[in-house]
NUZA-748218 format. One record per residue: x, y, z of N, C-alpha, C in turn. Coordinates in steps of 0.02 Angstrom, whole numbers, plus 50000, padded with zeros to 5 digits. Example, Ala and Ser with C-alpha at 12.3 -4.5 7.8 and 13.67 -1.06 7.14 Angstrom:
BEGIN
506604971650390506154977550390506604983550390506424988850354506844994750357506455000250394
// end
This chain:
BEGIN
484054454555204484764449355229485404451155256485734448655285486574451655332486814451455267487464457355278487964456755237488434454755242488804446755209489474444355230489994441355192490714441055223491124440655188491184431355147490814426455184491064422855161490404418055189490084412655132489534408455144489514406655225488924408355256488724407855311488554398655349489354395255318489144389155333489144384755407488894382855435488754380455508489224372955525489864373955520489984368755547489874362955602489424355755600489524352255643489424352955709490054355255722490064356355805489604362155834489404368855779489104373255805488284373255760488354366555749487484367955728487044365055790487204363555833486744363255901486674370655914487104376355916486824382355933486284383455927486034381355854485124383355795484764379855839484194385755846483484382855889483264374355832483114370455856482814365155831482104365655848482044362155779481014363155782480754356255798480454357355855479724354555885479354350355855479044347655869478474343255847478214342755923477544346855908477264351355970476364346355939475894342655980475284345455971474664343356035474174347356033473834349056097472884345556074472764343756114471914343656120471424341556177471144343856196470734346056229470044343356198469714339356254468804337956262468804339056309467764342256307467404345256365467244339456388467044340856462466814332256512466094332656474465774327056485465074325556459464404330856528464804331356565464474332256623464244341856593464904343356538464624351756542464874352756479464554348356443464934351356368464714357256331464474362156353464664369056314465124373556372465604372056409466044371156439466664370156445467174372956416467904367056431468144370056491468384369856546468614372356604469594370356598469914364556554470404364856534470704371556471471144374256494471454378456424472104375756435472504379256343473164377956336473384380956310474164381356303474404386856240474924381056221475414384056167475944377456126476214383556091476834384756102477184390156060477804385956043477644384055967478374379255937478994384455957478664389155913479274393655884479724395555950479404395556020479704396056084479794390056116479834383956093480014378956119479704379056202478854382356204478614382756273478094381756257477494377256308476744376156316476484376356373476064374456380475874376856456474904370256462474644370556522473934366756521473934369856596472974373456617472824377456633471924371656652471804370156711471244367356734471054369956769470554373856761469984378656787469574374956842469254378756881468824375456945468634381956977468014379457001467504384257041466884387057008466634381656988465914382156939466154382856859465654381956810465824380856741466094386756736465934393956757466104400956719466634402956761466724400756809467354402756859468194400056822467834394356823468444390156812468784389956745468254393156682468394392756625468724400856637468284408756649468824410256654469444412456706469814409756738470334408356769470864405456724470654399356706471134395556664471274398456599470594402956573470904406856504471254416956551471124417356579471604420656603472434420856638472534415756665473084413556668473654411156592473064407956554473464405556501473564410256436472884417456429473404419956422474084425356432473704426256480474394430956519474944427256530475044422856523475794417356529476104416556453475434415456412475764413056336476044419056330475684425556338475914432556282476484433156301476734434156368477294433456423477724430456413477854424256385478404419056374478424422256295477824424056246478194426556182478644431856179478724436756230479134440156232479864439856264479844434956299480574430856332481194433556309481814433956344482424433356286482594426656279482924426656198483014423156173483614418756203484074424456239484794423156266484724418656332484144418556341484014416656433484624410156451484574411056524484924402756550484404399456578484494396656580484224391356623483934394556689484094398356730484154400556795483364407156775483894410256705483324416756721482624414956699482784409956675481904404956618481714403056712481964400356733481664398256789481284402956826481844408256855481394413156878480834417256878481014418456777480394420556751479624416156738479784411856732479134405356731478844407456809479274404956857478994406456938478724413356930478994418956908478454424656906477984426556901477904423056835477424423556777477004421056793476984412956832476494408756864476184415756928476714416456975476274421657038475994429256996476114429956946475684438756897475384435756889475094427956850474554426356845473934425156897474124422556935473944423257008473454426757038474094434157035473534440457063473134444956997473414443256945472754442756906472074440456906472104433256931471514430856927471034435257017471594435357032471204437257131470854444857080471104449157063471144454557051470334456957026470214449456959469654450656916468924445356978469434442157029468894439057084468614446057121469044448857126468734454457173468264459557139468304459557062467874467357056467474461857015467294455356998466794450756979466494446157021466074447757054465844444757117465384436957095465294435257026464974431356995465594424557021466164427757004466664421556989467364421057040467074424957095467444426357173467724420857194467474413157162467934408857199468144405257136468324407657078468584405257003469444404557044469684398657012470464396257016470694390456958471244390356939471494386456911472164383456918472344378056897473204374556901473564375256853474144378356849474354379756818475174376456785475294373856714475874368656708476074372556657476764376156670477034379256634477764377256596478314374956526478594370756531478884375656458479654378556484479834380456396480524376256414480784376756362481364369456349481864376556312482584373156357482944377956331483664374856309484014379156245484464373756223484994376556237485684373656246486254378656251486734377056200487224375756205487924379156152488154370956111488034368156167488474359756166488044354156157487644357356115486854351056094486494349456179486804350456229486324349956290485304353156284485124348356324484424353356313484184353856386483624355856421483474356856477482734360156480482324355856502481414356956514481434361156579481094368956570481014371356647480414369756656479964369756708479484366256736479094369156778478764375356790478264377556823477714373556843477324374656922476784369956928476494370856991475764372156989475394373757025474844369357038474624364357070474004360557059474184354757052473424352557018473764344656992473804340156932473944346356890473924344356820474804343356804474854339456757475694335056752476094337056695476774336656726477254334456659477694327656672477764322856613478104317756621478494321056547479164313156565479514312556523479354304956500479504304856415479404300156414480024296456388480554292356412481024292956383481384290156335481994290156298482034288056250482084280156231482584278156316482324271156320481794268356359481104269856333480604268956333480284266356409480634271956469480394272656541479994278856534479554280756564479044285956576479414288056636479354295256679479434297656731478784304256717478764304056774478164309956823478424312956851478644319756831479184326556862478954329456917477854329756904477984335756954477534330557002477394333757063477074331357127476254333957125475914332857129475054333757122475324338857194475064345657216474804349957240474084345557273474114341657315473594336957339473654334557416473194330957451473174326357522474094321057497474334320857436474734318757420475454321757473475584325857478475934331157509475774331357573475034329957585475094331657683475084323557715475294316757667475384312257704476074308157675476654313557640477134311457643477344318357691477844315957711478584318757735479034321857714479294317657664479964320857633479454319157561480144321757502479884321557424479834314157395480054310057448480584301157415479844301057443479474300957503478814299357519478374302357478478184305557451477704308857408477844306357338478374304257328478274303557236478224294857288478354290357327478184287657325477314284857306476984288157391476304288457373476094290757295476234294957291475774296957213476014292357146476704288857146476614284157112476114275557128476104275157180475664271657196474964272257176474924279657197473944277357160473934279257128474514281457060474514281056987474454273356951474474270756999474624261656975473684258657023473384263157053472834258857082472454256157026472054252557044471744248057023471174244557030471084242657091470564240857147470644243257223470204242957258470304243557347470824240457351470864234957353471264231257374472104232057374472194237757298472814241157307472984244957364472354249857397472524252557459472794249657525473344251757552473574248457603473254253257663472584252157710472504253857780472194259257760471764260857805471174267457808471734272957800472274276757812472624281657769472744282057704472774279857663472844274657591472164277557560471664275157588471304273357580470724280457586470914284757621470694291257662470984293557591471764294457600471844298957546471694297557466471584289857462471524289057385470574294457372470134293357434469594297157428469624302357412470144309757427470194314557429470874319357387471024311257352471524313457333471564318557239470794324057229470664330957191470644333357227470584335057281470484340457341471294341957344471324348957293472004351657270472344356357338472804355657362472934361257395473224368157402473444371157299473604375957286473314375757207473214382757221473254383157136473054390557138473074395957082473104398557041472454403057074472304408857097471804412557113471214410957188471854407557231471324403357285471724407157338472364412857332472564415857387473504418257370473294424657373474154429857371474704424657368474724421457433475384416857442475254409857391475684409957356475744404757295476534402157306476494395357316476834389857308477224389057236477404390357184477414386957113478144380557139477854377357103478434371157111478874373057061479514372557061480104370456981480194367957011480334364156925480904359556903481194360756838481994358356857482284359556798482744352456782482524348956719482654343256709483254342756651483614339256622483804337456588483194332056510483574335756463483044331156417483404328156346483364324256312483814321456266483544319456204483774319756137483594319556089483334313056088482644313256049482224306556063481654304456105481824309756170481174309256239480474313356203480064314156246479404315756232479224317056299479024324156301478754328256366477874327756335477484325656419476934322956411476434330356458476314337156438475774341856513475074337456476474814336356543474084330656540473714337156611472804335656591472624339156670472514332656687471984332856740472084326456773471544323456736471144323556692470374321456664470884316156617471484318356584472074310356597472294304756637472424309556663472984305356688472684303256795471984303356791471644302056833471454293756789471224295056758470814287356732471184284656699471664286056659472564281856638473104279256687473314274256702473824274356749474604275056721474834275956763475564278356710475924274056680475734267256684475714262056660475424261156583475024260156586474704262156534474874268556498475074274456527475544280356472475784280556429476444277556459477124272156441477034269556378476394263456390476104256556332475994264556302475584266956303475274272756227475894274056218476264277856249476884283556216477384278356182477514269756204478014264156191477764265256112477094267356097476794264956017477264270455963477634276556014477664281255967477134282755901477454285555850476834289755808477034296055831476454298255769476874307255775476394310955832476634317955867476484318455931475424321055910475174323055855474614322255867474204314555893474364311755831474244301355839474324301855916474844304055956474914302256017474294304856069474354312656064473804316456081473324311456070472824311956003472414306356018472274299956059472674295256048472674291056094472584290256151473104296556174472884298056256472194300656278472034304756242471144306456258470814300356241470854294656172470524291156166470344287256199470744282656263470944278356336470654283356366470874288356392470664293056462469614293356443469584291756379468884293156374468534288656394468714280856353468534275456357468414272756447469044272456472468824273456537468524275956587468324282956565468044287356589467104284256602467034279256542466334274256536466434270556579466804266556607467024262356647466514264356722465954264156712465514264956798465894262156860466074254356843466394250856907467074252556913467404255456849468244257256882468364260756920468684258356978468944265757044469434269257015469464271756939469784275456889469504278656872469024276556840468464282256809468104288156817468234294456771467854300556813467924305456745467344306956756467174311156706467164317956719467934320756665468134326456669468284329856592468444336756595468814338556534469524335456522469584333256456470404328856455470994333156407471424336356435471964339056379472494335556386472844336856358473404332356330473934337356281474494336856287475044341356234475904336656250475734336256182476444330956176476954333856127477484334356184478274337956124478684332356133478724331356061479584327356059480014331756042480534328256076481264334056061481734326755990481634332255955481964329655870482414324055908482474318555862482864315255861483454316055824484204314655814484574315655779484474310755703483984304755691483564300155657483574303555607483084307755645482714309655604482824319655602483264321755531483264329655532482884333555529482654336855567482414344255560482594349755576483254350955596483474358455585483714359655525483714367655479483744370455423484624367555411484974365555457485594364555449485764357155416485214352955442485494346455426484884345355356484244345955334484104346355283483844354355253483774357155201483874363755169483024362955184482874366455271482134368355274482164375755283481884380455263481684384655248481434388655343481564392955372481224393655415480584393255437479904388255447479494388055466479264395755538479264401355512478884402555582478754411355523478304414555543477824418355532477894421555486477554424355431477714428255371478254423355300478434415255327478914412455282478444410755217478684409255168478494406255114478664397855114478224394155086478224385655094477884383655053478104376855033477924372854998477284368155024476744368755019475994364255056475994359554989475594353655036475384350354992474494349154978474354347554923473624351154912473234341554885472614342354915472164336254918472314332954847472724335454791472604332254754473374329454752473724328854805474614326854800474984331154787474824335554755475224339154714475534345154776476154346454774476514350554783476544357654779476334362654810476284367454765476524373454824476834378254800477484383654817476764389554841477024396954852477094401354869476474402954928476384397854973476254397855027476374402555073475904406455114476294411355172476054407655232476634408255298476404405655356475924412655374475374413055404475264417355404475364419155495475164413755530475194410755594475214406455620475404404855695475214398355716474824398155762474194393755747473594392655792473914392655876473714395055940474084391255996473954387656020473494386656002473004380456062473424373056007473114371055955473524368155919474094365555907474704370355861475314371655889475224372055771474524372755762474554370455707474594379355661474994376055560475104385555556474614383155501474364393055521473784396455471474334396455401474114394555337474284395455285473884399055227474134403955194473654409755163473924409655104473574409055039473994410154981473224414354907473444418754883473094423754856473084419754784472634417454762472524414154665472014420454666472104420654598471764425754565471404431154620470734432754637470554437554672470204432554742470154427754730470094421154784470714421454867470854421654915471144420754973471014414954983471624409054993471514403155005471854402655075471574398255124471834395955181471774390255191472364384855228472444379355235472904379555281472734371955343473204373055393473764364755374474234367555418474754360055439474914357955486475214353255518475604353455562476344356555545476884356655614477694355655582477994352855542477824346555574478154340055518477974339255452477174342055450477134341655377477174345555326477414353355355477954356455326478584354455319478944352255382479544349855347479724343855306479114341055295479154336255253479044339855178478444344355167478494345255131478994348855094479474353455139479714360955100480764357355116480794350655132481654349655164481724348055080482304346155086482694344155023483364340355062483824336154992484194332655042484734334555015484844341754985485184344554973485394347955038486034347155065486154350755150486544357955126486174359855191486524370355192487294367855187487704371155164488414368955137488904364655089488334362555071488434357255006488804360054939488974357754882489254361754848488854358954790488674362854751488014361054710488094364254664487794363554583487934366454509487204369254523487554373654463486934379454443486784382154366486324382354339486314384054299486394390154257486994393054202487094399654197486624400354145486704410454138486134408754063486464408654012486914406854003487194403353932487074395953913486354394453980486274389753976486714381253980487374382754003487924378054035487714376854090488164371954136488164370354206488884370754216488664375054307489264379354321489334375354386489974373654397490084368754480490254372154523490364370054567490624374854644490364379054655489564379754670489274383254704489294382454755488934383154819488994382454910488334384554923487774378654935487104381354966487584383455018487114391555036487334398955096486484395255132485844394655105485284395855145484734398855086484314402555128483694404255080483534411155111483124413255070482774419255064482344418155108482214418955170481484418555198480944423455206481104427155130480454429155116480114427255049480484424655025480194424354949480374415254952480724412254980481224405854980481684400754956481874407354918482254404354870482784402654892483384397454866484074394354870484694400954867484924403254916485404406054914486014403254889486384402854833487114399154808487454405754808488084403154835488784407054841489284405654794489874406254782490314406854732490894412154732491714410854739492154416054717492184415554661492364420254609492534424054576493394423954560493684423754499494204422354501494684428354557494474432054553494784439354608494784437354680494404433454691494234429754761493464434954790493194435754737492424440454779491984435254768491644435654815491104431554820490344432954773490194427654730489804427554702488914427854719488314431554702487724426054744487294427354710486854423754704486354418354657485764416054699485144419954674484524416754716484084410654643483824406954685483704401254617483154399254644482544395954628481994393254673482274387754687482234384154749482384379654783482274372554717481594371754708481474364854652481904366954574482174372354557482524372054515483214370054526483274373454583484084368954617484184361354620483654359254636483334352054661483614348054587483344351454539483014348354455483854347354441484214353954440484784353254408485534348454451485224346854526485764343154557485394334954568484954333954543484864323654524485424324454506485514314854522486014309954500485974308054436
// end
């Protein structure tokens, strides 16, 4: 624990400088056409505020290999990015990582003839937070996987434009977006205007670029402002080809936690894929990632509520199947595919293991006592003493750290369990 002369209470105007906790969820289901292979690969890194979707192509084996190479290469590199990077620096790094992943795939294909025609889309998102509460999503894209923002006012915005025939049908980005939006709402052939659009619709899944196709890769970069209460969605074409954008908007409008939203999107896309008479029906792998931007009405930072850091190695409380909250569990690691925490605890000679989402951990470990609040503490004499300040927590033990000045002006420090502190300060 660092040394300091006074409690490190963070005033309201500085609190946004602290990293927020993002609730993320991801799920992928295999196509019924190849139930033993999933050519869609993903990563989600809540601690690094990053996630990505990769849709492989080039045969079952090749597509899965290419998507895996890109996912692993980019995901591992993002974990090593400096935490103080600017949006421009992040944009440059994301673009560079996608280009380098492209080279890795091409190299692998050259050395392995059985996957020489493999490739993959790449959609990578990294969230940046500024010192004044501003947030930006930096997005790198190649292929026809997509990123959407569901704004807190209820409107869905598609950020990326597919690298498909759409880019050849439109001369300007405005024309491309018009065609993209029109295709995203098609329900029958009557919605298509003339031979050109009919041909474009028929060839909409023939993508013009992807990782592994050529050394020359034009990574499309987007940097957008995002607000508290917004939802980011990344999806493979198994989701957004089956569903209209308006249907995606309706699903996200129902809100719910990130896991519920992912499940609803996949269920709706799967149902549509079975409707053989529907012009949108498409059997394919289906992948979706949801990242919710924390809302001010649901505090999730260590400064809003007293919640220990939910990072690897932290000691946390866990809710057992009996409903009892039990302390002493350790976050072993985060599952990169699902975002869930893998928790362990030694009980006797047994090693227990459990999984939980970040939102569950926040609920199980938060307190109504906020960092910087004045609290009372039970002294060894058995008497309560007022005027202590909750300064934070020990990331190793999970204990609360409280401080108070003595008559000589020196800071006293004491560690107590969070359960004790809450019981001493109940109204």
